[in-house]
C-alpha positions, -999 to +999 in steps of 0.1 A: +704-260+634+703-239+666+680-214+650+647-231+639+641-206+610+676-213+596+671-250+599+638-248+580+653-226+554+681-252+549+656-280+545+635-259+520+666-251+499+676-288+499+641-299+488+640-272+460+673-285+447+661-321+449+629-312+429+652-300+401+673-331+401+672-362+379+692-385+402+699-386+440+733-401+448+735-413+484+771-413+498+785-427+530+781-458+551+756-445+576+721-432+570+709-401+588+672-392+592+677-363+567+691-387+541+661-411+547+638-381+542+655-371+510+653-406+496+615-407+505+610-373+488+629-385+457+607-416+455+575-396+457+588-373+429+599-402+407+636-393+410+661-422+408+680-427+441+713-447+440+746-450+458+779-439+446+790-476+445+760-483+422+771-456+398+807-468+398+795-504+393+775-495+363+802-473+349+827-502+352+800-527+341+802-545+374+840-547+376+860-534+405 
């Protein structure tokens, strides 16, 4: 992130990967600005965003 061009390239690569995705799985207990931006982009593109807990809950049909 110290080199602005590299930071922008990283964001561009991340967004390109997101555009080719069907689902965005958000992991972790804290939300960074980058994660919030990725979720917003996913919403604009009509890509489902969920948490890992959400996937595990569905896989186990709500049982833990």
